[in-house]
N, C-alpha and C positions, 0 to 999 in steps of 0.2 A: 877069779880075777887074775890079773897079770902079775907074774912073779916079780918080787922086789918093789911092788907098788902098793903093798898092803896098807901101810899107814895112810897114804893119800886116799885110798879107796874108803878106808874107815872114816876119815874126816869128811869125805863127800857124803857118806851115809848119815853122819851126824847132821850135816847141813839139811838134808831132806827131812830127817826126823824132827828137827827143831822147827822147821817151817810148818810141817804137818801139825805139830803140837801147838804152835802159834795159831794156826787156823782153827783147830779144835777149841782153843781158849776163846777165840773171838765168837765162835758159836755159843759157847757157854755164857759169855758176857752178854751177847745179844738176847739170849733166852732170859737172863736175869732182868735185863731192861724191859723186855716184853711183859713178863709177869708182874714186874714192879709197876709198870705203866697201867696195865689192866686193873690191878688191885687199887691203885691210886685213883683211877677213874670211877671204880665201882663202890669203894668203901667211903662211907660218909661219916663225918664228925662235925658236930655243931651245924647240922643241916647243909654241909658243903662237902663235895668230894675232896679227898685228901690232896689231889693234884692242885686244888685251888690255893693251897698253902705254899708260900714261897720256899720254905725249907724243903718241901717234898718236890716241887717242880724244879728247884735248883739242883737237887740230887739227880733227878732224872736227866736234866740237861747235861750235866757233867758226865754222867754215864755214857750218853750218846757221843759226846765229844771224845772221850777216851777210847771208845770202840772205834771211832773213825781213825784216830791216830794209829792205833794198834793194827787195824786192818790195812792201812796204807803201807806201813812198814812191812807187814807180812807180804803184801802184793809185790812190793819192791824186791824183797828177798827172793820170792818165788820167780820173779822175772829174771833176776840175776842168775839164779840156778838154771832156769830154762835156757839161758843164753851161754851157759858154760863158764860163767864168771865166778871166781872164788867168792863165796858169800858167808863164810863161817861167822864173821863178825856180825853181819846184818841178820843172819838166821838166829844167832844167839840173842841178839837184841830183841828181835821179834818174839822169840819164845819167852824171854824174861818179861817183856812188857805185856804180851798177851796174857800170860799167867797172872800177872799182878792186876791187870784190868779185870780179868774174869773174877778173881777173888774179891776185889773192891766192889765190883758191880753186884756180885752175889750178896756181899755184906750189906750194901746199901739197899738192895731190894728186900732183904730180910728186915732191915730197920724200918722200911716203909710198911711192911706187913705187921710189925710189932710182934706181940706174943703169938699171933696166928702163924707166923713164919716158922715156928718150931713144930707145928702140927703136921703130921705126915700127909694129911689131906691136901696140903698146899704144896704146889710144885717147887716152890723156892727152897724147901728143906732138902730136896734132892739136888737141886742146882748148886747149893752150897757145898755139898759133898763132892760133886763133880768138879767144882772150881778148886777145891783144896788140893786135890792130887796133881793138878797141873803145875804147881810150884815144886813138885818133887820129881816126877819122872822126866826122862830125857835131859837130865842135869838139874839138880836142885838149884833153887834161885841163888843161894849163896855161892855155889860153885860156878854157876853161869856168870854171875857178876865178876868173879875172879878171872874167868877166862876172857871176858870182854875187856877188863882192865889190862890184863897182860897183852892182849892183842893191840889195844890202843897205844900201849907203851912201846910196841915194836917187838 
C-alpha cells in the first residue's frame, strides 16, 4: 500500500471483511429458514404439518422478514463500497445485524425441529454451529456495537 496511508487502508479492509461476513451470515440465515420450512412442511403433529400451527408459521414469517432487512442493509453497504464511499458504519451494522439474524434464525429453526434438531442427521445442528461463529469473527458483536455507537456519536 501507499506509505502513510496504512490506517486508512486497514479500515477499508475491515469494511470489505464486514460486508463479506454479513453476506455469509445471510446465507446461513437463509439456510436455517430453508431447513426450518422444509421440516415444518414435512413433520406432522396431530395429523397436521407443523407449518399449520400459527406459532410455527409466525416464526418462519419473521425469519424471512429479518433476512430481507439484513440482506438489504448488506446490499446497501456493498454498493457504497463499490462506489468508493466510506461505509464503515454501514458495513459494521450489516455485519452485526446479519450475524444476529443468522443466530436467531438458526435458533428458531432448531426450535421448530424440537429434539431432532440436536441430532447430527439433521442439517440444522450444523447450521447452528455455523451461525454462532459469525458473532465472533470480524469483530465480536459487543465490540461491533461499541464501534457503531462511537461512530454515531461522531
